[in-house]
PASEBA-1860 file (N, C-alpha, C; in nm, 3 decimals):
! residues 120
1> XXXXXXXX> -4.101/9.397/9.504/-4.173/9.302/9.588/-4.242/9.378/9.701 ~ -4.370/9.355/9.717/-4.445/9.420/9.823/-4.416/9.352/9.956 ~ -4.381/9.432/10.055/-4.351/9.377/10.187/-4.482/9.361/10.263 ~ -4.501/9.245/10.320/-4.624/9.216/10.392/-4.594/9.145/10.522 ~ -4.680/9.169/10.619/-4.673/9.097/10.746/-4.732/8.958/10.727 ~ -4.671/8.860/10.790/-4.715/8.721/10.782/-4.761/8.679/10.921 ~ -4.876/8.613/10.929/-4.924/8.562/11.058/-4.836/8.446/11.103 ~ -4.796/8.448/11.230/-4.713/8.339/11.281/-4.788/8.208/11.281
9> XXXXXXXX> -4.920/8.213/11.290/-5.000/8.089/11.288/-5.002/8.026/11.150 ~ -4.978/8.107/11.045/-4.978/8.055/10.908/-4.841/8.003/10.866 ~ -4.736/8.076/10.905/-4.601/8.040/10.861/-4.499/8.109/10.951 ~ -4.387/8.044/10.973/-4.278/8.102/11.052/-4.159/8.129/10.961 ~ -4.071/8.222/11.000/-3.950/8.246/10.921/-3.858/8.124/10.926 ~ -3.755/8.130/10.844/-3.653/8.025/10.847/-3.552/8.055/10.957 ~ -3.486/7.953/11.004/-3.385/7.965/11.109/-3.283/8.074/11.074 ~ -3.261/8.166/11.167/-3.161/8.270/11.153/-3.200/8.391/11.070
17> XXXXXXXX> -3.321/8.392/11.014/-3.360/8.505/10.932/-3.377/8.632/11.015 ~ -3.336/8.746/10.958/-3.358/8.875/11.020/-3.498/8.920/10.986 ~ -3.571/8.963/11.087/-3.712/8.996/11.069/-3.753/9.116/11.155 ~ -3.865/9.174/11.118/-3.941/9.260/11.207/-4.046/9.169/11.267 ~ -4.081/9.188/11.393/-4.188/9.108/11.450/-4.273/9.194/11.543 ~ -4.399/9.154/11.555/-4.498/9.234/11.626/-4.566/9.153/11.735 ~ -4.565/9.208/11.854/-4.637/9.153/11.969/-4.740/9.258/12.008 ~ -4.868/9.222/12.011/-4.971/9.324/12.030/-4.965/9.394/12.165
25> XXXXXXXX> -4.899/9.337/12.265/-4.892/9.405/12.394/-4.755/9.466/12.421 ~ -4.658/9.449/12.329/-4.525/9.508/12.348/-4.482/9.598/12.233 ~ -4.528/9.571/12.112/-4.493/9.655/11.998/-4.416/9.583/11.890 ~ -4.341/9.662/11.810/-4.269/9.613/11.694/-4.119/9.610/11.726 ~ -4.053/9.504/11.683/-3.910/9.488/11.708/-3.841/9.444/11.580 ~ -3.709/9.470/11.573/-3.626/9.416/11.466/-3.531/9.319/11.532 ~ -3.527/9.196/11.482/-3.442/9.096/11.542/-3.422/8.977/11.451 ~ -3.414/8.860/11.513/-3.392/8.736/11.439/-3.486/8.628/11.488
33> XXXXXXXX> -3.504/8.528/11.403/-3.585/8.412/11.438/-3.493/8.292/11.456 ~ -3.515/8.217/11.565/-3.436/8.096/11.590/-3.524/7.984/11.644 ~ -3.483/7.863/11.615/-3.550/7.745/11.670/-3.456/7.689/11.777 ~ -3.501/7.698/11.901/-3.420/7.653/12.014/-3.494/7.537/12.081 ~ -3.447/7.419/12.057/-3.515/7.301/12.110/-3.492/7.288/12.259 ~ -3.603/7.274/12.331/-3.597/7.249/12.475/-3.717/7.163/12.512 ~ -3.711/7.102/12.624/-3.818/7.010/12.663/-3.933/7.080/12.733 ~ -3.917/7.207/12.766/-4.019/7.273/12.847/-4.092/7.388/12.781
41> XXXXXXXX> -4.049/7.432/12.663/-4.110/7.553/12.607/-4.123/7.544/12.455 ~ -4.194/7.641/12.401/-4.207/7.658/12.257/-4.068/7.681/12.198 ~ -4.024/7.604/12.100/-3.888/7.619/12.046/-3.871/7.738/11.950 ~ -3.980/7.797/11.904/-3.975/7.903/11.804/-3.961/8.039/11.872 ~ -3.844/8.103/11.856/-3.812/8.225/11.930/-3.781/8.342/11.837 ~ -3.836/8.458/11.871/-3.801/8.584/11.807/-3.718/8.660/11.909 ~ -3.599/8.707/11.870/-3.511/8.772/11.968/-3.454/8.903/11.914 ~ -3.428/8.994/12.007/-3.363/9.122/11.977/-3.286/9.164/12.102
49> XXXXXXXX> -3.227/9.283/12.099/-3.158/9.336/12.216/-3.254/9.358/12.333 ~ -3.382/9.360/12.305/-3.484/9.386/12.408/-3.537/9.260/12.473 ~ -3.498/9.144/12.424/-3.543/9.020/12.485/-3.584/8.916/12.383 ~ -3.648/8.812/12.434/-3.689/8.697/12.352/-3.838/8.673/12.372 ~ -3.908/8.648/12.261/-4.050/8.614/12.266/-4.073/8.483/12.193 ~ -4.164/8.401/12.247/-4.207/8.280/12.179/-4.296/8.317/12.061 ~ -4.307/8.228/11.964/-4.394/8.254/11.850/-4.540/8.264/11.894 ~ -4.575/8.212/12.012/-4.711/8.226/12.064/-4.742/8.371/12.103
57> XXXXXXXX> -4.639/8.449/12.136/-4.657/8.588/12.178/-4.648/8.685/12.061 ~ -4.593/8.640/11.949/-4.577/8.723/11.830/-4.689/8.691/11.734 ~ -4.764/8.794/11.693/-4.877/8.768/11.602/-4.837/8.774/11.456 ~ -4.741/8.862/11.421/-4.701/8.879/11.281/-4.551/8.903/11.272 ~ -4.494/8.871/11.157/-4.354/8.897/11.128/-4.341/8.935/10.981 ~ -4.227/8.999/10.949/-4.198/9.040/10.812/-4.047/9.036/10.794 ~ -4.001/8.988/10.679/-3.858/8.983/10.653/-3.797/9.122/10.659 ~ -3.679/9.130/10.717/-3.603/9.254/10.724/-3.541/9.283/10.589
65> XXXXXXXX> -3.552/9.405/10.543/-3.493/9.448/10.417/-3.410/9.572/10.447 ~ -3.277/9.559/10.441/-3.189/9.669/10.478/-3.215/9.795/10.394 ~ -3.246/9.779/10.266/-3.267/9.895/10.180/-3.394/9.973/10.218 ~ -3.487/9.906/10.286/-3.612/9.971/10.329/-3.626/9.968/10.481 ~ -3.515/9.971/10.551/-3.515/9.947/10.696/-3.588/10.052/10.777 ~ -3.597/10.175/10.727/-3.655/10.282/10.808/-3.805/10.303/10.787 ~ -3.860/10.241/10.686/-4.004/10.256/10.660/-4.065/10.118/10.645 ~ -4.159/10.087/10.732/-4.227/9.958/10.723/-4.377/9.980/10.736
73> XXXXXXXX> -4.457/9.896/10.672/-4.602/9.907/10.690/-4.639/9.864/10.832 ~ -4.745/9.922/10.885/-4.790/9.882/11.017/-4.851/9.742/11.013 ~ -4.833/9.665/11.120/-4.894/9.532/11.125/-5.046/9.542/11.122 ~ -5.114/9.439/11.073/-5.261/9.442/11.063/-5.331/9.468/11.196 ~ -5.277/9.419/11.306/-5.344/9.434/11.435/-5.287/9.549/11.517 ~ -5.206/9.636/11.454/-5.145/9.747/11.526/-5.252/9.846/11.566 ~ -5.247/9.886/11.691/-5.339/9.989/11.740/-5.253/10.095/11.808 ~ -5.265/10.216/11.760/-5.193/10.325/11.824/-5.260/10.360/11.956
81> XXXXXXXX> -5.212/10.461/12.021/-5.272/10.505/12.147/-5.412/10.557/12.117 ~ -5.509/10.504/12.186/-5.647/10.550/12.171/-5.672/10.658/12.276 ~ -5.682/10.781/12.230/-5.698/10.893/12.323/-5.825/10.879/12.407 ~ -5.924/10.806/12.359/-6.048/10.787/12.434/-6.028/10.696/12.554 ~ -5.932/10.603/12.545/-5.910/10.507/12.653/-5.790/10.539/12.741 ~ -5.719/10.644/12.712/-5.597/10.674/12.786/-5.630/10.737/12.922 ~ -5.611/10.662/13.028/-5.643/10.709/13.162/-5.559/10.829/13.202 ~ -5.431/10.831/13.165/-5.345/10.941/13.207/-5.392/11.073/13.146
89> XXXXXXXX> -5.437/11.069/13.022/-5.487/11.192/12.960/-5.621/11.231/13.019 ~ -5.708/11.134/13.038/-5.842/11.163/13.089/-5.838/11.214/13.232 ~ -5.743/11.164/13.310/-5.734/11.206/13.450/-5.652/11.333/13.469 ~ -5.598/11.389/13.362/-5.512/11.506/13.374/-5.589/11.633/13.403 ~ -5.719/11.634/13.373/-5.800/11.754/13.394/-5.787/11.856/13.282 ~ -5.707/11.824/13.180/-5.691/11.916/13.068/-5.812/11.910/12.976 ~ -5.846/12.023/12.917/-5.953/12.029/12.818/-5.888/12.008/12.682 ~ -5.887/11.885/12.635/-5.819/11.852/12.511/-5.916/11.850/12.393
97> XXXXXXXX> -5.872/11.911/12.283/-5.947/11.906/12.158/-5.856/11.843/12.055 ~ -5.907/11.756/11.975/-5.825/11.688/11.876/-5.910/11.655/11.755 ~ -5.842/11.638/11.643/-5.906/11.597/11.519/-5.856/11.458/11.484 ~ -5.944/11.376/11.430/-5.905/11.243/11.385/-5.912/11.239/11.233 ~ -5.814/11.172/11.173/-5.809/11.158/11.029/-5.793/11.011/10.996 ~ -5.879/10.958/10.911/-5.866/10.820/10.867/-5.762/10.813/10.756 ~ -5.676/10.712/10.763/-5.574/10.689/10.662/-5.604/10.555/10.597 ~ -5.609/10.555/10.466/-5.639/10.432/10.392/-5.539/10.323/10.429
105> XXXXXXXX> -5.586/10.200/10.442/-5.503/10.086/10.485/-5.375/10.074/10.402 ~ -5.384/10.090/10.270/-5.267/10.072/10.185/-5.167/10.187/10.197 ~ -5.205/10.297/10.262/-5.114/10.410/10.279/-5.054/10.418/10.419 ~ -5.093/10.328/10.507/-5.041/10.329/10.643/-4.900/10.272/10.646 ~ -4.808/10.345/10.704/-4.673/10.297/10.723/-4.614/10.366/10.845 ~ -4.508/10.310/10.894/-4.445/10.364/11.013/-4.297/10.383/10.985 ~ -4.241/10.493/11.033/-4.097/10.512/11.026/-4.038/10.443/11.147 ~ -3.949/10.350/11.123/-3.897/10.262/11.227/-3.751/10.293/11.249
113> XXXXXXXX> -3.718/10.340/11.366/-3.578/10.371/11.400/-3.532/10.276/11.509 ~ -3.406/10.242/11.506/-3.350/10.153/11.606/-3.203/10.187/11.623 ~ -3.149/10.141/11.732/-3.009/10.164/11.762/-2.942/10.029/11.780 ~ -2.833/10.008/11.709/-2.759/9.883/11.719/-2.667/9.893/11.840 ~ -2.685/9.803/11.935/-2.605/9.804/12.057/-2.495/9.698/12.041 ~ -2.379/9.725/12.094/-2.274/9.626/12.090/-2.209/9.615/12.226 ~ -2.144/9.504/12.248/-2.074/9.483/12.372/-2.163/9.448/12.489 ~ -2.284/9.397/12.459/-2.374/9.358/12.569/-2.353/9.215/12.608
END
């Protein structure tokens, strides 16, 4: 089965499912999806040891697969660090030379490492 990212606007995971989820301004996380009914907020929550995000803040999710836990495809809207826009590099005064290589969309993947915390 090909693992694919799903847009949160198209479909949400089932209650309690373990997932990877992507927030374009925070990154990729491994956690769970829960529906928490409240009168003041979006009930659809993605959570991990790093915090909780509403489904409005998460653009894509993918089911967690333990057998493939360390290698996942990059989300469609993932943008790595753009060396052209990085102020810290540009303001460093260093004369940087770099090469760029295009990688075909179907070959893009990321090695995903995480640490399971307990007793928090």
